[in-house]
Phi, psi and omega in degrees: 000142180279130178258125179255127178288348179241092185284097183291345181281347180288130180279333183258103182273006180273357179235145173288170179297334180282353182095355178278140180292149174290154185305318183294314180291326178294320179293320177300316179296321178296320178295323178295316180295317178300314179301311181296323179294313180295320178290329183286348180276012183296331179253009182295322181299316179295322179297313180294322178301313180294320179297321177295325177294323183280341185300133186282340184218170179292326178299314178297319180296323179294316180295314180296321177297321179294321177296315179301317180295319176299317181297320177300315179297317179298317181298318178296318179296316179298320178295322178294319178296316179300316179296318182296322185269333183250341183078009181235149172283154175288118179256135178248097179279318176238117180302131178259126181267113176273323182251141173274166177299127181280121178257331177224154180298313179298315179299320179294319178297316179297318180296316179297320178297312180298316178300317180294323176301314180298319180294323178295321177298319179290327182299327178297319179293317179296314182298319181295331183273345182287139172297149180297152178123211189305309185290325177294323178293320177299316179293325177296321177297318177297318181297317178294318177299321180296325176295320176295322179296319177299320178297321179294318177298318178298317178301315180296317179296317181293319179293329176292317182291332181269359180266000000 
């Protein structure tokens, strides 16, 4: 049987034969994820404000404030990357809620940890699609920061369970 390296019978030309996305389609998908992430942060400020109110000690409030500040910086970087690649600002026509209303401190910590895990999984796809250079380095910095943020959420959960 004849093997063709270019399978003309495939309907989806956005993927290579190995199943890996082509660079252009991967970058488009990354821009969609960046847009959704930036748009999804519309209720993050309210979530962090409520979490700071629920925090039992000054140490927890300091850690949560540092996480909030990191998230603000990441959001600004993502908006700049989206603008650089699309020429458009991130528009939020319908607010996307990433966080639910926090009713308990423990529940809010678990929700924040789970949300950050999902974001780290998406960050790998975005990072892989970025051309090498400046923007890939920015995303790598965000990815490393996100791992540190997960560690902080874990620390807060463990300290809550041991108190």
